[in-house]
C-alpha positions in Angstrom: -16.3 7.2 -11.9 -15.9 11.0 -12.1 -12.5 12.4 -11.6 -12.1 14.2 -8.3 -11.2 17.9 -8.3 -8.0 19.1 -6.8 -7.3 22.5 -5.2 -5.9 24.2 -7.6 17.8 31.4 -12.1 21.0 31.7 -12.1 23.1 28.9 -10.6 26.7 28.0 -11.2 27.8 24.9 -13.1 30.4 22.9 -11.1 31.7 20.9 -14.0 34.1 19.2 -11.6 33.7 18.9 -7.8 37.1 19.6 -6.2 39.0 16.5 -5.0 39.2 17.9 -1.5 35.5 18.7 -1.2 35.1 16.3 1.8 38.2 17.3 3.7 36.5 19.7 6.0 34.2 17.0 7.3 35.0 15.4 10.6 35.4 11.6 10.2 33.3 11.0 13.3 30.2 12.2 11.3 30.4 9.3 9.1 30.0 5.8 10.5 30.1 2.8 8.1 29.6 3.8 4.5 30.0 7.4 5.3 32.4 9.1 2.9 32.4 7.9 -0.6 35.6 8.4 -2.5 34.4 6.8 -5.7 34.7 8.4 -9.1 31.1 9.3 -9.6 30.1 6.5 -11.9 27.0 4.3 -11.7 28.6 1.6 -9.6 28.0 3.8 -6.6 24.4 2.8 -6.7 25.3 -0.6 -5.4 27.2 0.7 -2.4 24.3 2.2 -0.4 23.6 1.1 3.1 19.9 2.0 2.5 17.7 1.7 -0.6 14.1 2.6 -1.4 11.6 -0.1 -0.5 10.6 -2.4 -3.4 7.0 -1.3 -3.5 4.9 1.7 -4.6 6.0 4.3 -2.1 3.8 7.1 -0.5 5.4 10.2 0.9 3.5 12.9 2.8 4.2 16.4 1.3 5.6 18.6 4.1 4.0 16.1 6.5 0.2 15.9 6.2 0.2 18.2 3.2 1.3 21.7 2.2 -0.7 24.7 3.3 -2.5 26.5 0.5 -3.9 29.5 2.3 -5.7 30.8 -0.7 -7.6 27.6 -1.3 -11.2 27.2 -0.3 -10.5 23.5 0.5 -10.0 23.3 4.3 -8.0 20.2 3.9 -5.2 22.3 2.5 -5.0 24.4 5.7 -5.8 21.8 8.4 -2.4 21.4 10.1 0.7 23.6 9.9 3.0 22.2 7.2 6.6 21.2 8.0 5.8 20.9 11.7 6.3 18.0 14.2 2.5 17.9 14.6 2.0 17.5 10.9 4.7 14.8 10.6 3.2 12.7 13.4 -0.3 13.1 12.1 0.9 11.9 8.7 2.7 9.0 10.3 -0.5 7.6 11.7 -1.4 6.4 8.2 0.2 3.8 6.0 2.9 6.2 4.9 6.5 5.3 3.9 8.2 8.7 4.1 7.6 12.2 5.2 9.0 14.8 2.9 10.1 18.1 4.3 12.3 21.1 3.5 15.6 22.0 5.3 17.5 25.3 5.4 20.4 26.3 7.6 20.3 29.4 9.8 23.1 32.0 10.0 24.4 30.4 13.1 24.5 26.9 11.7 21.3 25.1 12.7 19.2 23.1 10.2 15.5 24.2 10.4 12.4 23.0 8.7 10.8 25.6 6.4 9.8 25.7 2.8 9.8 29.4 1.7 13.1 31.2 1.1 11.7 34.3 2.9 9.8 34.4 6.1 7.1 37.2 6.4 5.7 39.0 9.4 3.9 42.3 10.1 5.4 45.2 11.9 3.4 48.4 12.5 1.0 47.4 9.8 3.7 46.8 7.2 4.7 43.4 5.8 8.4 42.7 6.5 10.3 39.8 4.9 13.6 38.3 5.8 15.7 35.5 4.3 15.5 32.4 6.5 19.2 31.7 6.1 20.0 35.3 7.4 18.3 34.6 10.7 19.8 33.1 13.8 18.0 30.1 15.3 16.5 32.2 18.1 15.2 34.7 15.5 13.7 31.9 13.4 11.9 30.3 16.3 10.4 33.6 17.4 7.9 33.5 14.5 4.4 31.9 15.0 3.2 29.9 18.0 5.7 29.5 20.7 6.6 26.4 22.8 5.6 28.2 26.0 1.9 27.9 26.8 -0.2 31.0 25.9 2.8 32.8 24.4 2.6 34.0 20.8 5.5 35.0 18.6 5.6 37.3 15.6 2.7 36.8 13.3 3.4 34.7 10.2 2.3 35.7 6.7 2.8 34.0 3.3 3.2 35.3 -0.2 1.8 33.3 -3.2 3.6 33.1 -6.5 1.3 35.7 -7.9 2.2 38.1 -5.1 -0.8 37.9 -2.9 -0.2 37.9 0.8 -2.2 35.8 3.4 -2.0 35.6 7.1 -0.7 32.0 7.9 -3.8 30.7 9.7 -4.5 26.9 9.9 -6.9 24.9 12.0 -4.2 23.1 13.9 -1.2 25.3 14.4 2.3 24.4 15.7 5.6 26.0 16.4 8.5 26.1 13.9 11.1 23.4 14.5 14.6 22.2 13.8 15.9 19.1 12.1 17.2 17.7 15.4 13.8 18.2 17.0 12.1 16.3 14.2 14.5 13.3 14.6 13.7 13.3 18.4 9.9 13.8 18.3 8.7 12.1 15.1 7.8 8.4 15.3 10.9 6.4 14.3 8.9 4.3 11.9 8.5 7.2 9.5 11.2 7.6 6.8 12.4 11.1 6.0 12.8 12.6 2.5 15.0 15.6 3.4 14.9 18.2 0.7 17.6 20.8 0.7 16.0 24.1 -0.1 18.1 26.7 -2.0 17.1 30.0 -3.6 16.6 29.6 -7.4 17.7 33.3 -7.8 20.9 33.1 -6.0 24.3 31.9 -7.2 26.0 29.6 -4.7 29.6 28.8 -4.4 30.8 25.3 -3.7 31.8 26.3 -0.2 28.4 27.7 0.6 26.7 24.5 -0.6 29.2 22.3 1.4 28.6 24.3 4.6 24.8 23.5 4.4 25.3 19.8 3.4 27.9 19.2 6.1 25.8 20.7 8.9 22.7 18.7 7.9 24.8 15.5 7.5 26.1 15.9 11.0 22.6 16.0 12.5 21.5 13.0 10.3 24.4 10.7 11.2 24.1 11.6 14.9 20.3 10.9 15.0 19.1 8.7 12.2 20.1 5.3 13.5 18.1 2.9 11.3 15.5 5.4 10.1 15.1 5.3 6.3 16.5 8.5 4.8 16.7 9.9 1.3 18.1 13.3 0.2 16.8 15.5 -2.6 17.2 18.9 -4.1 16.4 21.0 -7.2 20.0 22.4 -6.9 22.1 20.2 -9.3 25.4 21.0 -7.7 24.0 20.3 -4.2 22.9 16.7 -5.2 26.3 16.1 -6.8 28.1 17.2 -3.7 25.8 15.2 -1.4 26.5 12.0 -3.5 30.2 12.6 -3.2 30.1 13.2 0.5 28.3 10.1 1.6 27.2 6.7 0.3 24.8 5.7 3.1 21.6 7.2 1.8 20.1 7.6 -1.7 20.2 11.0 -3.4 17.5 12.2 -5.8 17.4 15.1 -8.2 14.2 17.1 -8.2 13.0 18.6 -11.5 9.8 20.2 -12.8 10.8 18.6 -16.2 10.7 21.8 -18.2 7.5 23.5 -17.0 9.8 26.4 -15.9 13.0 27.3 -17.7 16.3 28.1 -15.9 19.7 29.3 -17.0 21.1 26.0 -15.8 20.1 23.6 -18.6 20.3 20.6 -16.2 17.0 21.8 -14.7 15.1 22.1 -17.9 14.0 18.6 -18.9 13.8 15.0 -17.9 16.5 14.1 -20.4 18.9 16.5 -18.6 17.8 15.1 -15.2 18.7 11.6 -16.4 22.1 12.7 -17.7 22.9 14.4 -14.4 21.9 11.4 -12.3 24.0 9.0 -14.5 27.0 11.3 -14.5 26.9 11.8 -10.7 25.9 8.3 -9.5 22.5 9.5 -8.1 19.8 7.0 -7.3 16.8 8.6 -8.8 14.6 11.5 -10.0 11.7 13.3 -8.3 9.7 14.8 -11.1 6.6 17.1 -11.3 3.9 14.7 -12.2 2.8 16.8 -15.2 6.1 16.3 -16.9 5.6 12.5 -16.7 2.0 12.7 -17.9 3.1 14.8 -20.9 5.8 12.3 -21.7 5.0 8.8 -20.3 7.7 7.4 -22.5 10.3 8.9 -20.2 9.3 6.4 -17.5 10.9 3.5 -19.5 13.9 5.6 -20.3 14.4 6.4 -16.6 13.9 2.7 -15.6 16.3 1.5 -18.3 18.9 3.9 -16.8 18.4 2.0 -13.5 17.1 5.1 -11.8 14.2 5.3 -9.4 11.3 7.6 -10.2 9.1 9.5 -7.7 6.6 12.3 -8.6 5.2 15.3 -6.9 2.5 17.8 -7.6 -1.1 18.6 -6.9 -2.4 16.1 -9.5 -1.0 13.4 -7.1 -4.1 14.2 -5.0 -6.3 12.7 -7.7 -6.7 8.9 -7.1 -6.9 8.1 -10.9 -3.7 9.9 -11.5 -1.9 8.0 -8.8 -3.3 4.7 -10.0 -2.3 5.4 -13.6 1.3 6.1 -12.5 1.3 2.8 -10.6 0.3 1.0 -13.8 2.9 2.8 -15.8 5.8 1.9 -13.4 6.3 5.0 -11.4 7.8 3.9 -8.0 6.1 6.4 -5.7 4.3 9.7 -5.2 4.5 12.7 -2.9 1.0 13.7 -1.8 -0.9 16.3 0.2 -4.1 14.2 0.9 -2.3 11.6 2.9 -5.3 9.8 4.4 -7.2 9.5 1.1 -4.3 8.4 -1.1 -2.7 6.0 1.4 -6.1 4.2 1.8 -6.3 3.8 -2.0 -2.7 2.7 -2.4 -2.9 0.2 0.4 -5.2 -1.8 -1.6 -3.6 -1.9 -5.1 -0.1 -2.6 -3.8 -1.3 -5.8 -2.0 -0.3 -9.1 -3.5 -3.0 -10.1 -6.0 -4.2 -13.1 -4.0 -5.0 -10.9 -1.0 -7.5 -9.0 -3.1 -9.9 -11.9 -3.4 -12.4 -13.0 -0.8 -12.7 -16.6 0.3 -15.5 -17.2 -2.3 -13.1 -16.2 -5.0 -14.8 -13.0 -5.9 -13.1 -9.6 -6.0 -13.6 -7.7 -2.8 -14.9 -4.2 -3.0 -12.0 -2.2 -4.3 -12.0 1.6 -4.6 -8.9 1.5 -6.9 -10.2 -1.1 -9.4 -11.1 1.1 -12.3 -12.7 -0.3 -15.4 -11.1 -0.1 -18.8 -13.7 2.6 -19.9 -12.7 4.7 -16.9 -9.0 4.4 -17.6 -9.6 5.2 -21.3 -11.5 8.2 -20.3 -8.7 9.3 -18.0 -6.1 8.9 -20.8 -8.2 11.1 -23.1 -8.4 13.7 -20.3 -4.7 13.7 -19.6 -3.9 16.6 -22.2 -6.4 18.8 -20.3 -5.0 17.9 -16.9 -1.4 18.8 -17.8 -2.0 22.2 -19.5 
């Protein structure tokens, strides 16, 4: 079997969260299990009202997959990412969670958008504004509008290497709020809510608390029994979120050292483990390359009684996903939702369901031979460069 191709900071250290960090929160926001006044130790892990399912979990990245406008692969620009349309399209498959990015506007509304800056064109010139500096009405004025035949400001996107592309996809949709997502996305879909913060900005504790409190209010007013997990690359944000509530799991996002930050907590899997254990977090979401470079970290994470999810474009390669399943990773965030969910559906079935009545193995796309897996293992160093 040939491997399939895939389309290819300064932050403050809050060594101690203030004891009155939760005092500005209204008690009505937190039903049972709401505010956790524990001391931050690992015992908090047992107090959750919700825990991750005990199976190999699939999460749709920004819904049905992120938009890579520079990619020749049309699958990477099929449906507008982080939209109600993308979330509901992803939910039609055997998906456990939808992952999406949340920021809070200047006037206090949680909105769904990945990039720190939103770009448009005015008089032939690209103009960019920080999402969190916009009011809700300003944010919603970009891209397609809810009103029929009405278009808002054109949307553009900048890649990491500085190239700018008009944000065109086959199936476009308007920008949306967190409240709208709770109301319009099928209730069977769990949400992985990622708090998006600027890597190049220093946040005070009060700034972080404002964002977390606003999002928590929407979650507790709308979630009901919908599975929810919280995640962020911002170490202080996940610490605060764990202190503010004990209803939902909190995961720390890390690229495992592929990029270096002034905050050492972001620079390795070992640091991620330390942060989780010190703060009572439930798990780590790691860039998949960090795990493939250091598969021994999986056992270390599991021995620490932490859950491990991975993200990254290599998670769109079936063999990579299957290898992680064999190694004990507990779930993956993917862009190719249809393809990966179909594969995972088979190998997470109970073993006796994989056999036909005659006792022979049913045709199984995910049953790779030892030679194929050995080939993959030899190829790993090339994949993770």
